[in-house]
C-alpha positions, 0 to 999 in steps of 0.5 A: 200879722204873718208872724202872730198867725204863725205863732198862734198855729204854733202855740196851737200844735205845742199845746195839742202834743202836749195834751196828746202826751198826758192823756197817753200817759194817763191811759198808760197808768190807768192800764197799769192800774187796771192790770195789778187789780186783775192779777190781785184779783186772781189771787183773791177770788180762790174760795175755800169750803170747810168739810167734814165726814165720817166713814166705816172701813173694814179690812179683809181677813188675812187669816180666816179662822171661824174665831177670828173677824174683820177689823173694822175702824170708824174714822172722822175726817175734816178739812178745807178745799180750796178751788179757783183760778190758776192763770198758769195753767191756761188761755189767760187774756186780759185786754183794755179797749179805752174808746169803749171803757171795756176791760175783757177777762178770760181766764182758765177754767176753775180747779181745785187748788188745794186739799188739806186735811186738818184732822184724821181720827179713828173714832173706833177701831177692832181688830185683832192678834191675827188680824190686824189694822195695818199702817198701810190701811191707814195711809189708804184711809187717809188718801181715800179722806183726802178724795172724799173731801176733794168730791164733797167740794166739787158736789158742793159746786166749788168750781161755780162759786170761784167763778162767781166770786171771780166775776164780782171781784173783777166787776167790783174793781173795774165798774168803779173806774168807769169800765165795763167788764166783759168776763169770760172762762175759756172752754165755756160757752156763754 
């Protein structure tokens, strides 16, 4: 009877150790899946806005004579502005609490990641022999167009869209696995 009791206790302990190891392996595997998914979501949470605008540009006269006029150009430009999170920028925290079934994600503030001017055209240009539009003027206008596209994206709510899109993607990844999401942006009060 003593041998049977000892064998039974040893069998229960061995079974407990096997179950604990399997549970730890499953937790590590689940945590690795969540962390890989979070990295993918960070890449996907970028939003793009397509914008277009036009502008009238006037260059001051270099030679001011009564029969000369200021060179004028009408420009059209369009482009794509990308906004999102760069996890290398600032404090990023991802933690998984398996007992509470909770994933806490803290990202750095969203920012403009790129501005691509796809089209930059001079629609109409009027300049004279004495007062011409220089290549440096066109280069400056291109830089101004790029800045205007960025400003337009910010006023259209690109950063807010990136944040809400990231929250949706994280929730869509975490919640089907039975976890709740605690999502925050660093430096933002909630």
